[in-house]
SEFIZA-3560 file (N, C-alpha, C; in Angstrom, 3 decimals):
REM SEFIZA-3560
<numar><xx>-2.638</xx><yy>-33.045</yy><zz>4.512</zz><atom>N</atom></numar>
<numar><xx>-1.716</xx><yy>-34.150</yy><zz>4.441</zz><atom>CA</atom></numar>
<numar><xx>-2.120</xx><yy>-35.059</yy><zz>3.285</zz><atom>C</atom></numar>
<numar><xx>-1.141</xx><yy>-35.503</yy><zz>2.507</zz><atom>N</atom></numar>
<numar><xx>-1.399</xx><yy>-36.353</yy><zz>1.347</zz><atom>CA</atom></numar>
<numar><xx>-1.713</xx><yy>-37.781</yy><zz>1.783</zz><atom>C</atom></numar>
<numar><xx>-2.608</xx><yy>-38.402</yy><zz>1.044</zz><atom>N</atom></numar>
<numar><xx>-2.974</xx><yy>-39.783</yy><zz>1.318</zz><atom>CA</atom></numar>
<numar><xx>-2.185</xx><yy>-40.705</yy><zz>0.386</zz><atom>C</atom></numar>
<numar><xx>-1.725</xx><yy>-41.825</yy><zz>0.905</zz><atom>N</atom></numar>
<numar><xx>-0.990</xx><yy>-42.811</yy><zz>0.120</zz><atom>CA</atom></numar>
<numar><xx>-1.839</xx><yy>-44.070</yy><zz>0.055</zz><atom>C</atom></numar>
<numar><xx>-1.900</xx><yy>-44.690</yy><zz>-1.112</zz><atom>N</atom></numar>
<numar><xx>-2.737</xx><yy>-45.871</yy><zz>-1.266</zz><atom>CA</atom></numar>
<numar><xx>-2.138</xx><yy>-47.085</yy><zz>-0.559</zz><atom>C</atom></numar>
<numar><xx>-2.988</xx><yy>-48.031</yy><zz>-0.253</zz><atom>N</atom></numar>
<numar><xx>-2.557</xx><yy>-49.260</yy><zz>0.402</zz><atom>CA</atom></numar>
<numar><xx>-1.573</xx><yy>-50.022</yy><zz>-0.484</zz><atom>C</atom></numar>
<numar><xx>-1.810</xx><yy>-50.027</yy><zz>-1.795</zz><atom>N</atom></numar>
<numar><xx>-0.919</xx><yy>-50.726</yy><zz>-2.719</zz><atom>CA</atom></numar>
<numar><xx>0.480</xx><yy>-50.125</yy><zz>-2.688</zz><atom>C</atom></numar>
<numar><xx>0.562</xx><yy>-48.803</yy><zz>-2.588</zz><atom>N</atom></numar>
<numar><xx>1.866</xx><yy>-48.145</yy><zz>-2.501</zz><atom>CA</atom></numar>
<numar><xx>2.595</xx><yy>-48.557</yy><zz>-1.228</zz><atom>C</atom></numar>
<numar><xx>1.877</xx><yy>-48.568</yy><zz>-0.129</zz><atom>N</atom></numar>
<numar><xx>2.497</xx><yy>-48.969</yy><zz>1.137</zz><atom>CA</atom></numar>
<numar><xx>2.938</xx><yy>-50.430</yy><zz>1.090</zz><atom>C</atom></numar>
<numar><xx>2.155</xx><yy>-51.264</yy><zz>0.444</zz><atom>N</atom></numar>
<numar><xx>2.510</xx><yy>-52.679</yy><zz>0.323</zz><atom>CA</atom></numar>
<numar><xx>3.805</xx><yy>-52.850</yy><zz>-0.470</zz><atom>C</atom></numar>
<numar><xx>3.936</xx><yy>-52.096</yy><zz>-1.578</zz><atom>N</atom></numar>
<numar><xx>5.159</xx><yy>-52.151</yy><zz>-2.389</zz><atom>CA</atom></numar>
<numar><xx>6.371</xx><yy>-51.700</yy><zz>-1.587</zz><atom>C</atom></numar>
<numar><xx>6.213</xx><yy>-50.654</yy><zz>-0.792</zz><atom>N</atom></numar>
<numar><xx>7.316</xx><yy>-50.167</yy><zz>0.041</zz><atom>CA</atom></numar>
<numar><xx>7.702</xx><yy>-51.225</yy><zz>1.065</zz><atom>C</atom></numar>
<numar><xx>6.723</xx><yy>-51.823</yy><zz>1.710</zz><atom>N</atom></numar>
<numar><xx>6.996</xx><yy>-52.850</yy><zz>2.716</zz><atom>CA</atom></numar>
<numar><xx>7.711</xx><yy>-54.045</yy><zz>2.098</zz><atom>C</atom></numar>
<numar><xx>7.268</xx><yy>-54.482</yy><zz>0.923</zz><atom>N</atom></numar>
<numar><xx>7.914</xx><yy>-55.605</yy><zz>0.245</zz><atom>CA</atom></numar>
<numar><xx>9.357</xx><yy>-55.269</yy><zz>-0.123</zz><atom>C</atom></numar>
<numar><xx>9.591</xx><yy>-54.055</yy><zz>-0.589</zz><atom>N</atom></numar>
<numar><xx>10.945</xx><yy>-53.647</yy><zz>-0.956</zz><atom>CA</atom></numar>
<numar><xx>11.846</xx><yy>-53.527</yy><zz>0.267</zz><atom>C</atom></numar>
<numar><xx>11.305</xx><yy>-52.989</yy><zz>1.339</zz><atom>N</atom></numar>
<numar><xx>12.105</xx><yy>-52.848</yy><zz>2.558</zz><atom>CA</atom></numar>
<numar><xx>12.409</xx><yy>-54.198</yy><zz>3.201</zz><atom>C</atom></numar>
<numar><xx>11.576</xx><yy>-55.196</yy><zz>2.940</zz><atom>N</atom></numar>
<numar><xx>11.847</xx><yy>-56.534</yy><zz>3.459</zz><atom>CA</atom></numar>
<numar><xx>13.152</xx><yy>-57.080</yy><zz>2.874</zz><atom>C</atom></numar>
<numar><xx>13.530</xx><yy>-56.608</yy><zz>1.689</zz><atom>N</atom></numar>
<numar><xx>14.794</xx><yy>-57.021</yy><zz>1.081</zz><atom>CA</atom></numar>
<numar><xx>16.005</xx><yy>-56.548</yy><zz>1.892</zz><atom>C</atom></numar>
<numar><xx>15.800</xx><yy>-55.541</yy><zz>2.725</zz><atom>N</atom></numar>
<numar><xx>16.906</xx><yy>-54.975</yy><zz>3.501</zz><atom>CA</atom></numar>
<numar><xx>17.212</xx><yy>-55.755</yy><zz>4.771</zz><atom>C</atom></numar>
<numar><xx>16.348</xx><yy>-56.673</yy><zz>5.120</zz><atom>N</atom></numar>
<numar><xx>16.518</xx><yy>-57.416</yy><zz>6.363</zz><atom>CA</atom></numar>
<numar><xx>17.876</xx><yy>-58.131</yy><zz>6.386</zz><atom>C</atom></numar>
<numar><xx>18.631</xx><yy>-57.891</yy><zz>7.442</zz><atom>N</atom></numar>
<numar><xx>19.936</xx><yy>-58.521</yy><zz>7.606</zz><atom>CA</atom></numar>
<numar><xx>21.060</xx><yy>-57.829</yy><zz>6.848</zz><atom>C</atom></numar>
<numar><xx>20.788</xx><yy>-56.746</yy><zz>6.151</zz><atom>N</atom></numar>
<numar><xx>21.818</xx><yy>-56.032</yy><zz>5.402</zz><atom>CA</atom></numar>
<numar><xx>22.240</xx><yy>-54.786</yy><zz>6.176</zz><atom>C</atom></numar>
<numar><xx>23.418</xx><yy>-54.290</yy><zz>5.867</zz><atom>N</atom></numar>
<numar><xx>23.960</xx><yy>-53.133</yy><zz>6.563</zz><atom>CA</atom></numar>
<numar><xx>23.813</xx><yy>-51.886</yy><zz>5.701</zz><atom>C</atom></numar>
<numar><xx>23.175</xx><yy>-50.856</yy><zz>6.254</zz><atom>N</atom></numar>
<numar><xx>23.045</xx><yy>-49.577</yy><zz>5.565</zz><atom>CA</atom></numar>
<numar><xx>24.313</xx><yy>-48.775</yy><zz>5.850</zz><atom>C</atom></numar>
<numar><xx>25.013</xx><yy>-48.363</yy><zz>4.784</zz><atom>N</atom></numar>
<numar><xx>26.253</xx><yy>-47.606</yy><zz>4.963</zz><atom>CA</atom></numar>
<numar><xx>26.051</xx><yy>-46.115</yy><zz>4.749</zz><atom>C</atom></numar>
<numar><xx>24.975</xx><yy>-45.727</yy><zz>4.074</zz><atom>N</atom></numar>
<numar><xx>24.717</xx><yy>-44.311</yy><zz>3.865</zz><atom>CA</atom></numar>
<numar><xx>23.224</xx><yy>-44.104</yy><zz>3.619</zz><atom>C</atom></numar>
<numar><xx>22.731</xx><yy>-43.000</yy><zz>4.105</zz><atom>N</atom></numar>
<numar><xx>21.335</xx><yy>-42.623</yy><zz>3.884</zz><atom>CA</atom></numar>
<numar><xx>21.298</xx><yy>-41.124</yy><zz>3.630</zz><atom>C</atom></numar>
<numar><xx>20.503</xx><yy>-40.717</yy><zz>2.653</zz><atom>N</atom></numar>
<numar><xx>20.378</xx><yy>-39.288</yy><zz>2.376</zz><atom>CA</atom></numar>
<numar><xx>18.936</xx><yy>-38.966</yy><zz>2.008</zz><atom>C</atom></numar>
<numar><xx>18.540</xx><yy>-37.747</yy><zz>2.334</zz><atom>N</atom></numar>
<numar><xx>17.195</xx><yy>-37.264</yy><zz>2.063</zz><atom>CA</atom></numar>
<numar><xx>17.316</xx><yy>-35.988</yy><zz>1.239</zz><atom>C</atom></numar>
<numar><xx>16.520</xx><yy>-35.885</yy><zz>0.183</zz><atom>N</atom></numar>
<numar><xx>16.516</xx><yy>-34.648</yy><zz>-0.602</zz><atom>CA</atom></numar>
<numar><xx>16.068</xx><yy>-33.487</yy><zz>0.262</zz><atom>C</atom></numar>
<numar><xx>16.476</xx><yy>-32.305</yy><zz>-0.095</zz><atom>N</atom></numar>
<numar><xx>16.159</xx><yy>-31.124</yy><zz>0.703</zz><atom>CA</atom></numar>
<numar><xx>14.655</xx><yy>-30.855</yy><zz>0.796</zz><atom>C</atom></numar>
<numar><xx>13.874</xx><yy>-31.307</yy><zz>-0.189</zz><atom>N</atom></numar>
<numar><xx>12.427</xx><yy>-31.107</yy><zz>-0.133</zz><atom>CA</atom></numar>
<numar><xx>11.704</xx><yy>-32.305</yy><zz>0.489</zz><atom>C</atom></numar>
<numar><xx>12.465</xx><yy>-33.244</yy><zz>1.042</zz><atom>N</atom></numar>
<numar><xx>11.935</xx><yy>-34.428</yy><zz>1.738</zz><atom>CA</atom></numar>
<numar><xx>11.076</xx><yy>-35.324</yy><zz>0.849</zz><atom>C</atom></numar>
<numar><xx>11.287</xx><yy>-35.291</yy><zz>-0.442</zz><atom>N</atom></numar>
<numar><xx>10.497</xx><yy>-36.119</yy><zz>-1.353</zz><atom>CA</atom></numar>
<numar><xx>11.214</xx><yy>-37.403</yy><zz>-1.758</zz><atom>C</atom></numar>
<numar><xx>12.447</xx><yy>-37.590</yy><zz>-1.273</zz><atom>N</atom></numar>
<numar><xx>13.184</xx><yy>-38.789</yy><zz>-1.666</zz><atom>CA</atom></numar>
<numar><xx>14.149</xx><yy>-39.216</yy><zz>-0.561</zz><atom>C</atom></numar>
<numar><xx>14.143</xx><yy>-40.519</yy><zz>-0.281</zz><atom>N</atom></numar>
<numar><xx>15.071</xx><yy>-41.134</yy><zz>0.664</zz><atom>CA</atom></numar>
<numar><xx>15.898</xx><yy>-42.148</yy><zz>-0.107</zz><atom>C</atom></numar>
<numar><xx>17.230</xx><yy>-42.037</yy><zz>0.010</zz><atom>N</atom></numar>
<numar><xx>18.134</xx><yy>-42.954</yy><zz>-0.690</zz><atom>CA</atom></numar>
<numar><xx>18.980</xx><yy>-43.688</yy><zz>0.338</zz><atom>C</atom></numar>
<numar><xx>18.938</xx><yy>-45.030</yy><zz>0.282</zz><atom>N</atom></numar>
<numar><xx>19.717</xx><yy>-45.869</yy><zz>1.181</zz><atom>CA</atom></numar>
<numar><xx>20.745</xx><yy>-46.636</yy><zz>0.368</zz><atom>C</atom></numar>
<numar><xx>22.002</xx><yy>-46.586</yy><zz>0.808</zz><atom>N</atom></numar>
<numar><xx>23.055</xx><yy>-47.359</yy><zz>0.163</zz><atom>CA</atom></numar>
<numar><xx>23.482</xx><yy>-48.451</yy><zz>1.130</zz><atom>C</atom></numar>
<numar><xx>23.558</xx><yy>-49.684</yy><zz>0.638</zz><atom>N</atom></numar>
<numar><xx>23.890</xx><yy>-50.830</yy><zz>1.479</zz><atom>CA</atom></numar>
<numar><xx>25.321</xx><yy>-51.276</yy><zz>1.236</zz><atom>C</atom></numar>
<numar><xx>25.849</xx><yy>-52.019</yy><zz>2.198</zz><atom>N</atom></numar>
<numar><xx>27.253</xx><yy>-52.434</yy><zz>2.129</zz><atom>CA</atom></numar>
<numar><xx>27.554</xx><yy>-53.340</yy><zz>0.941</zz><atom>C</atom></numar>
<numar><xx>26.560</xx><yy>-54.051</yy><zz>0.433</zz><atom>N</atom></numar>
<numar><xx>26.788</xx><yy>-54.940</yy><zz>-0.705</zz><atom>CA</atom></numar>
<numar><xx>26.601</xx><yy>-54.239</yy><zz>-2.052</zz><atom>C</atom></numar>
<numar><xx>26.402</xx><yy>-52.913</yy><zz>-2.039</zz><atom>N</atom></numar>
<numar><xx>26.264</xx><yy>-52.148</yy><zz>-3.265</zz><atom>CA</atom></numar>
<numar><xx>24.839</xx><yy>-51.900</yy><zz>-3.706</zz><atom>C</atom></numar>
<numar><xx>23.871</xx><yy>-52.513</yy><zz>-3.039</zz><atom>N</atom></numar>
<numar><xx>22.471</xx><yy>-52.302</yy><zz>-3.390</zz><atom>CA</atom></numar>
<numar><xx>22.067</xx><yy>-50.879</yy><zz>-2.991</zz><atom>C</atom></numar>
<numar><xx>21.221</xx><yy>-50.268</yy><zz>-3.806</zz><atom>N</atom></numar>
<numar><xx>20.714</xx><yy>-48.923</yy><zz>-3.532</zz><atom>CA</atom></numar>
<numar><xx>19.188</xx><yy>-48.983</yy><zz>-3.549</zz><atom>C</atom></numar>
<numar><xx>18.558</xx><yy>-48.389</yy><zz>-2.523</zz><atom>N</atom></numar>
<numar><xx>17.108</xx><yy>-48.331</yy><zz>-2.433</zz><atom>CA</atom></numar>
<numar><xx>16.700</xx><yy>-46.858</yy><zz>-2.418</zz><atom>C</atom></numar>
<numar><xx>15.788</xx><yy>-46.495</yy><zz>-3.313</zz><atom>N</atom></numar>
<numar><xx>15.299</xx><yy>-45.113</yy><zz>-3.381</zz><atom>CA</atom></numar>
<numar><xx>13.789</xx><yy>-45.139</yy><zz>-3.194</zz><atom>C</atom></numar>
<numar><xx>13.322</xx><yy>-44.420</yy><zz>-2.177</zz><atom>N</atom></numar>
<numar><xx>11.890</xx><yy>-44.277</yy><zz>-1.911</zz><atom>CA</atom></numar>
<numar><xx>11.546</xx><yy>-42.818</yy><zz>-2.178</zz><atom>C</atom></numar>
<numar><xx>10.555</xx><yy>-42.593</yy><zz>-3.037</zz><atom>N</atom></numar>
<numar><xx>10.236</xx><yy>-41.223</yy><zz>-3.429</zz><atom>CA</atom></numar>
<numar><xx>8.734</xx><yy>-41.005</yy><zz>-3.498</zz><atom>C</atom></numar>
<numar><xx>8.343</xx><yy>-39.767</yy><zz>-3.280</zz><atom>N</atom></numar>
<numar><xx>6.957</xx><yy>-39.342</yy><zz>-3.462</zz><atom>CA</atom></numar>
<numar><xx>6.921</xx><yy>-38.542</yy><zz>-4.751</zz><atom>C</atom></numar>
<numar><xx>6.127</xx><yy>-39.027</yy><zz>-5.698</zz><atom>N</atom></numar>
<numar><xx>5.994</xx><yy>-38.361</yy><zz>-6.986</zz><atom>CA</atom></numar>
<numar><xx>4.621</xx><yy>-37.720</yy><zz>-7.047</zz><atom>C</atom></numar>
<numar><xx>4.604</xx><yy>-36.405</yy><zz>-7.159</zz><atom>N</atom></numar>
<numar><xx>3.311</xx><yy>-35.721</yy><zz>-7.221</zz><atom>CA</atom></numar>
<numar><xx>2.933</xx><yy>-35.481</yy><zz>-8.678</zz><atom>C</atom></numar>
<numar><xx>1.649</xx><yy>-35.592</yy><zz>-8.920</zz><atom>N</atom></numar>
<numar><xx>1.127</xx><yy>-35.350</yy><zz>-10.258</zz><atom>CA</atom></numar>
<numar><xx>0.128</xx><yy>-34.210</yy><zz>-10.176</zz><atom>C</atom></numar>
<numar><xx>-0.097</xx><yy>-33.566</yy><zz>-11.294</zz><atom>N</atom></numar>
<numar><xx>-1.034</xx><yy>-32.454</yy><zz>-11.307</zz><atom>CA</atom></numar>
<numar><xx>-2.465</xx><yy>-32.931</yy><zz>-11.110</zz><atom>C</atom></numar>
<numar><xx>-2.747</xx><yy>-34.131</yy><zz>-11.605</zz><atom>N</atom></numar>
<numar><xx>-4.087</xx><yy>-34.671</yy><zz>-11.430</zz><atom>CA</atom></numar>
<numar><xx>-3.994</xx><yy>-35.951</yy><zz>-10.608</zz><atom>C</atom></numar>
<numar><xx>-4.673</xx><yy>-35.977</yy><zz>-9.512</zz><atom>N</atom></numar>
<numar><xx>-4.674</xx><yy>-37.171</yy><zz>-8.687</zz><atom>CA</atom></numar>
<numar><xx>-3.743</xx><yy>-37.072</yy><zz>-7.492</zz><atom>C</atom></numar>
<numar><xx>-3.805</xx><yy>-38.084</yy><zz>-6.644</zz><atom>N</atom></numar>
<numar><xx>-3.010</xx><yy>-38.075</yy><zz>-5.418</zz><atom>CA</atom></numar>
<numar><xx>-1.538</xx><yy>-38.367</yy><zz>-5.715</zz><atom>C</atom></numar>
<numar><xx>-0.644</xx><yy>-38.033</yy><zz>-4.779</zz><atom>N</atom></numar>
<numar><xx>0.771</xx><yy>-38.351</yy><zz>-4.972</zz><atom>CA</atom></numar>
<numar><xx>0.981</xx><yy>-39.862</yy><zz>-5.017</zz><atom>C</atom></numar>
<numar><xx>2.041</xx><yy>-40.256</yy><zz>-5.672</zz><atom>N</atom></numar>
<numar><xx>2.361</xx><yy>-41.672</yy><zz>-5.866</zz><atom>CA</atom></numar>
<numar><xx>3.667</xx><yy>-41.973</yy><zz>-5.136</zz><atom>C</atom></numar>
<numar><xx>3.664</xx><yy>-43.027</yy><zz>-4.345</zz><atom>N</atom></numar>
<numar><xx>4.855</xx><yy>-43.458</yy><zz>-3.618</zz><atom>CA</atom></numar>
<numar><xx>5.564</xx><yy>-44.504</yy><zz>-4.462</zz><atom>C</atom></numar>
<numar><xx>6.845</xx><yy>-44.254</yy><zz>-4.774</zz><atom>N</atom></numar>
<numar><xx>7.586</xx><yy>-45.210</yy><zz>-5.597</zz><atom>CA</atom></numar>
<numar><xx>8.803</xx><yy>-45.734</yy><zz>-4.844</zz><atom>C</atom></numar>
<numar><xx>9.162</xx><yy>-46.963</yy><zz>-5.158</zz><atom>N</atom></numar>
<numar><xx>10.329</xx><yy>-47.600</yy><zz>-4.559</zz><atom>CA</atom></numar>
<numar><xx>11.136</xx><yy>-48.232</yy><zz>-5.672</zz><atom>C</atom></numar>
<numar><xx>12.402</xx><yy>-47.893</yy><zz>-5.724</zz><atom>N</atom></numar>
<numar><xx>13.307</xx><yy>-48.492</yy><zz>-6.702</zz><atom>CA</atom></numar>
<numar><xx>14.429</xx><yy>-49.185</yy><zz>-5.949</zz><atom>C</atom></numar>
<numar><xx>14.694</xx><yy>-50.434</yy><zz>-6.321</zz><atom>N</atom></numar>
<numar><xx>15.790</xx><yy>-51.199</yy><zz>-5.738</zz><atom>CA</atom></numar>
<numar><xx>16.750</xx><yy>-51.527</yy><zz>-6.871</zz><atom>C</atom></numar>
<numar><xx>17.984</xx><yy>-51.079</yy><zz>-6.705</zz><atom>N</atom></numar>
<numar><xx>19.000</xx><yy>-51.317</yy><zz>-7.728</zz><atom>CA</atom></numar>
<numar><xx>20.014</xx><yy>-52.284</yy><zz>-7.146</zz><atom>C</atom></numar>
<numar><xx>20.165</xx><yy>-53.415</yy><zz>-7.809</zz><atom>N</atom></numar>
<numar><xx>21.118</xx><yy>-54.431</yy><zz>-7.356</zz><atom>CA</atom></numar>
<numar><xx>22.314</xx><yy>-54.453</yy><zz>-8.292</zz><atom>C</atom></numar>
<numar><xx>23.449</xx><yy>-54.843</yy><zz>-7.753</zz><atom>N</atom></numar>
<numar><xx>24.618</xx><yy>-55.044</yy><zz>-8.592</zz><atom>CA</atom></numar>
<numar><xx>24.374</xx><yy>-56.247</yy><zz>-9.484</zz><atom>C</atom></numar>
<numar><xx>24.878</xx><yy>-56.222</yy><zz>-10.698</zz><atom>N</atom></numar>
<numar><xx>24.690</xx><yy>-57.394</yy><zz>-11.560</zz><atom>CA</atom></numar>
<numar><xx>25.406</xx><yy>-58.595</yy><zz>-10.963</zz><atom>C</atom></numar>
<numar><xx>24.812</xx><yy>-59.764</yy><zz>-11.173</zz><atom>N</atom></numar>
<numar><xx>25.442</xx><yy>-60.973</yy><zz>-10.673</zz><atom>CA</atom></numar>
<numar><xx>26.761</xx><yy>-61.186</yy><zz>-11.395</zz><atom>C</atom></numar>
<numar><xx>27.685</xx><yy>-61.786</yy><zz>-10.683</zz><atom>N</atom></numar>
<numar><xx>29.002</xx><yy>-62.004</yy><zz>-11.262</zz><atom>CA</atom></numar>
<numar><xx>28.869</xx><yy>-62.909</yy><zz>-12.483</zz><atom>C</atom></numar>
<numar><xx>29.458</xx><yy>-62.480</yy><zz>-13.540</zz><atom>N</atom></numar>
<numar><xx>29.377</xx><yy>-63.248</yy><zz>-14.777</zz><atom>CA</atom></numar>
<numar><xx>30.362</xx><yy>-64.405</yy><zz>-14.715</zz><atom>C</atom></numar>
<numar><xx>29.980</xx><yy>-65.458</yy><zz>-15.380</zz><atom>N</atom></numar>
<numar><xx>30.903</xx><yy>-66.584</yy><zz>-15.441</zz><atom>CA</atom></numar>
<numar><xx>32.044</xx><yy>-66.232</yy><zz>-16.390</zz><atom>C</atom></numar>
<numar><xx>33.058</xx><yy>-67.018</yy><zz>-16.356</zz><atom>N</atom></numar>
<numar><xx>34.211</xx><yy>-66.756</yy><zz>-17.199</zz><atom>CA</atom></numar>
<numar><xx>33.801</xx><yy>-66.804</yy><zz>-18.665</zz><atom>C</atom></numar>
<numar><xx>34.427</xx><yy>-65.959</yy><zz>-19.437</zz><atom>N</atom></numar>
<numar><xx>34.126</xx><yy>-65.929</yy><zz>-20.858</zz><atom>CA</atom></numar>
<numar><xx>34.852</xx><yy>-67.062</yy><zz>-21.565</zz><atom>C</atom></numar>
<numar><xx>34.236</xx><yy>-67.551</yy><zz>-22.583</zz><atom>N</atom></numar>
<numar><xx>34.816</xx><yy>-68.598</yy><zz>-23.403</zz><atom>CA</atom></numar>
<numar><xx>35.680</xx><yy>-67.947</yy><zz>-24.469</zz><atom>C</atom></numar>
<numar><xx>36.932</xx><yy>-68.367</yy><zz>-24.540</zz><atom>N</atom></numar>
<numar><xx>37.825</xx><yy>-67.825</yy><zz>-25.551</zz><atom>CA</atom></numar>
<numar><xx>37.934</xx><yy>-68.816</yy><zz>-26.699</zz><atom>C</atom></numar>
<numar><xx>37.701</xx><yy>-68.326</yy><zz>-27.891</zz><atom>N</atom></numar>
<numar><xx>37.761</xx><yy>-69.169</yy><zz>-29.087</zz><atom>CA</atom></numar>
<numar><xx>38.855</xx><yy>-68.625</yy><zz>-29.980</zz><atom>C</atom></numar>
<numar><xx>39.775</xx><yy>-69.486</yy><zz>-30.338</zz><atom>N</atom></numar>
<numar><xx>40.865</xx><yy>-69.080</yy><zz>-31.227</zz><atom>CA</atom></numar>
<numar><xx>40.675</xx><yy>-69.750</yy><zz>-32.592</zz><atom>C</atom></numar>
<numar><xx>40.904</xx><yy>-68.995</yy><zz>-33.607</zz><atom>N</atom></numar>
<numar><xx>40.812</xx><yy>-69.528</yy><zz>-34.968</zz><atom>CA</atom></numar>
<numar><xx>42.214</xx><yy>-69.680</yy><zz>-35.505</zz><atom>C</atom></numar>
<numar><xx>42.556</xx><yy>-70.891</yy><zz>-35.892</zz><atom>N</atom></numar>
<numar><xx>43.867</xx><yy>-71.139</yy><zz>-36.478</zz><atom>CA</atom></numar>
<numar><xx>43.819</xx><yy>-70.768</yy><zz>-37.952</zz><atom>C</atom></numar>
<numar><xx>44.912</xx><yy>-70.198</yy><zz>-38.421</zz><atom>N</atom></numar>
<numar><xx>44.985</xx><yy>-69.855</yy><zz>-39.847</zz><atom>CA</atom></numar>
<numar><xx>45.530</xx><yy>-71.045</yy><zz>-40.614</zz><atom>C</atom></numar>
<numar><xx>45.047</xx><yy>-71.226</yy><zz>-41.816</zz><atom>N</atom></numar>
<numar><xx>45.480</xx><yy>-72.359</yy><zz>-42.628</zz><atom>CA</atom></numar>
<numar><xx>46.496</xx><yy>-71.924</yy><zz>-43.624</zz><atom>C</atom></numar>
//
């Protein structure tokens, strides 16, 4: 069984804390069980994966993708011709 470092587990816990109070609308696992993808109702996507390297222990990674914040209205500038 592969060992995961405490720092990796801490990062996963911190990332999963972002999910508190949110609704998961879809979850999928890769066929080799190396990746879990959660899609939330607000469009956020969380991917937890085990990345193996040839040298050293496997690395647990967490990626959180958020939708960009709504942009404010654009300023329209018109140039009058002389």
